[in-house]
N, C-alpha and C positions, 0 to 999 in steps of 0.2 A: 183227222188231226192234222193241225197245221204245224209246220216245221219249225216255225217262229212266231213267237207272239211278243208284242211290246205293250207294256202297261205304262202310257204316257206318250203322248204324241208331240213333244216340244222339239226342239231344235237339234238336240243330239240324236233322238228317234229318227227324225226325218234324213239327218245325214247318214246314220247308219243303214237305214231302209233303201235311201237313194243309191249307197254304194253297193249293197247287196244285189239290188235289181238291176243296176247298171252292168255289173261284172257277170250276171246270169249264173249265179251260184244259186240262188232260190228265184222263183217264179212269183209274181204278185199274188197269185192264189195260194201259195204256200205261208203266207203272212197274214196275221191277224193284229189290229191294234186298237187298244180302247183307250179312250180320253173321257173327261167329265165334261167336255165343251163339244157339242154335236155340230157346230160351225167348223171347228178345227178338223173333225173327222170326215165332215162333207168334203173339205179342202184337200186331205189326204187320200181319200178314195178317188176323187176326181185327178188327182196328180199322179198317184202312183199305182192306182187299180187293185189296191190290196183290200181285205176284208177289214171292216171296223166295227165296233160295239162299244156301247156305254158301259158295260159290264166287265169290271175286271176279272171278276171269277170266271166269266166264259173265256178269257184269254188264257188263265191258269189251267182250266180243265182241258182245254181243247189244243194246248201246245206242247211241244216236245222242249224247246229251249225258250225260256220265259226271260224277257229283258225288262228289268225294272229301269225304264228310262224316265223316272220322276225325280223330283229335287229332293235331297237327303232329309228335308224336314217330314216329307210325306212317306218315307218307308216303313215306319212302324205302323201307321193306320193300314196302309195297303197291305202289309204282310198279314196283319189280322184279318184282314178281309179274305185271303186267298189262301192261307197256310193249310187249311184242312180240305183242299181240293185235290191236293196231288201227292202228298207225302207218302202215301201207300205205292205210288208208282215210281218205281227206281229209276225208269229210264228219263224222266223229266229232270231238266237243270235250270237252275235259276242263275242268271247273268246278272249281274249288279254293276251300276254305272254310277257312282256316287262316292265322293270324298267322305271320309269319316266313317263308312260302314265296313267294318273288318270282316273278314270271314267268320270270325268268333262272333261277333256282334250279330252278323246277318243269320248265321246258324242258330244261335240262341233265341231269335226272334222267332224262327221257323220252328223251334221246338227240338232242335238238334240233330235231326236226321234228314237233311234236306242236301242234296246235291248243289254246290255252289261254286260258280267260277267269278271272282273279282276282276272287273275290267275298268280301264280308264282310257277311253278313247278321247280325240279331239276333233274339232269341227272340220278340218281339211278332209275329213272322211267325205265330206260332200262332194268333193272333185276327185275322189280316189286317191287321195294323199294323206290319209290319216296315219297317225301313229298310236298304237294301242298297247298297253302294258296288261298283262294278265297273269293271275295266280289262281290256284284251286284248292279247295279243301280234300280232306284224304279220302272222302266218298266218290269222288271223280276219278274214273279209271283213265289211264293213259290215252286209251283210243278215243274216249269220249272228249278229252281235251284237245286232242288232234282235231276232231269234228269242228269243236268251237272255234279253234284258232283258225282253220280253214275259212269259215264264216267271217271272223274278224278280219283275216288278210284278204278279204274281197274288196276291202275299201283302203287298203293301206299295208303298212308293216305291222308286224305284231312282235313284241319282245316279251318273254316270259321273265317276269322279276320277281324276287323276294318280296313279300308283302310289305316288309319294314322299309322299302324304297318307294312305296307308292305315293307319299306324300311329296316327296322330291321330284317324282315323275310328274305329278298332277302341277306342280309349278313350272317345270321345265318345258312340258309338252301339252298338258291340258290348257293351261292359262297363257302361256307365251304366244299363241296367234294373235291375242289381244294387243300384246307389247309391239310383235311386228307389224300389226295394223297401224299402231300409233307411229311407228317408225317409217312406213311407207307414205302415211298422210303428212309427216312432218316434211320428208324428202320432197313430196310434190309440193307443198306449199313454197318451200324454197324455189323450187323449179318454176313456178308460177311468178314469183318475184322476179326472176331472172327473164321472163318474157315468154315461158313455154306455155301453152294452153293447158288450162287444167285436166281436161279429158285425156290429152296425150300425156301429160305429167304423172297421172295414176298408171298409165300402162307401162310408160318407161320405167318407172321406179320399180313396179312390181316385177317386171321382167328382170331388171338387175338383181333384185332379191332371189328370184327364182334361180337365175342362172348361177349365182354365187353359192347357193345351197347346194345345187346339183354337183358343183365342182368339188365341194367338199365330200359329198357322197361317192361321187364316182371316182375320182382321182384318188381319194385315200391320203390326201396330204394334209398336214397340220394347217389349221385356219391362219395361224400367224404366218406360216411360209407362204400361203396364197395372198395374204395381204401384203407381205414385202414384195411379191412380184409385181403388184400394181404401183407400188411406191418407189418411182424412180428419184434419184438423188437430185436435190434442188427443185423437185416438180410440183405440181400442183395438188397431187393427191396427198402428200404427206403434211401439206399445209392444213387439209381437210383433217387428216388424223391427228395432228396438233391441236386443232379446235376442239375435236371430240374428247381427247383427254383432258383439255383444259376444263371441259364442261362436265366431267365427270361420268362420261358415259359408261365405262366400265363398272364403275361403283353403282351407278344407277340400275343397271341390269341386274347386277349380283344382289343388289339389296331388294329389286322386285321379285325375284325368285325365291330369296330367303324368306321374305315376309309372306310369300303366297303359300309357300310350304307350310309355315308356322300357323297360318290361318287353317290350312286344310287338316292339320292334325287335331285341330280343336273343333271340328265340325261334327 
């Protein structure tokens, strides 16, 4: 019996698998991955040393924790393939990773008697700095949830959230790395215009973002207070802040999160 199985070998699966193995919570031999693309499985096996298969049912039959790391539109078909392979085995837990698939919807697709933990990780799990929201249905015991959270915590932070907040979390944390990457790219472009080499510009911009985020997390001070610390009276930083305000930076981020959450609710 494998301790964790992944149905789907895409980017999110790789982020989670990479984080789990790097942390040492599970060994490669404890993990099995299925995908419909043999070339993908070959690459995963070569990189991580995990077990692989083309058969989704094998993952469901032979795994204790089953991650559905496929796109939401494929959930129904995959659940139909695997739902009769483990419903009688109460120790198995299905872990979903998809917007739009609520605990009720997933439970109904499995026939109503399946232990389910709904999660939403983000791609910084690749480097052990992910943030994952999690909630469970009533069939999952507290001790089982703690086991799942220990696994999720191996590649970042875990927050237990009411399911009703998952769409907001998806927008704030699941999608926001894309927004931050765009910001880093734009900052680097501006630095290149000022004469900094592009290779250096990406490093400098990325470190500035990383350090700023760590200040918020570790100092526990309001972001506005930290911003004010940088803005000297009559200085250059406040000029940049004024430019961002004139360009509608706050409104743009607000709208991006709002529209992402709306899209998530309708998936």
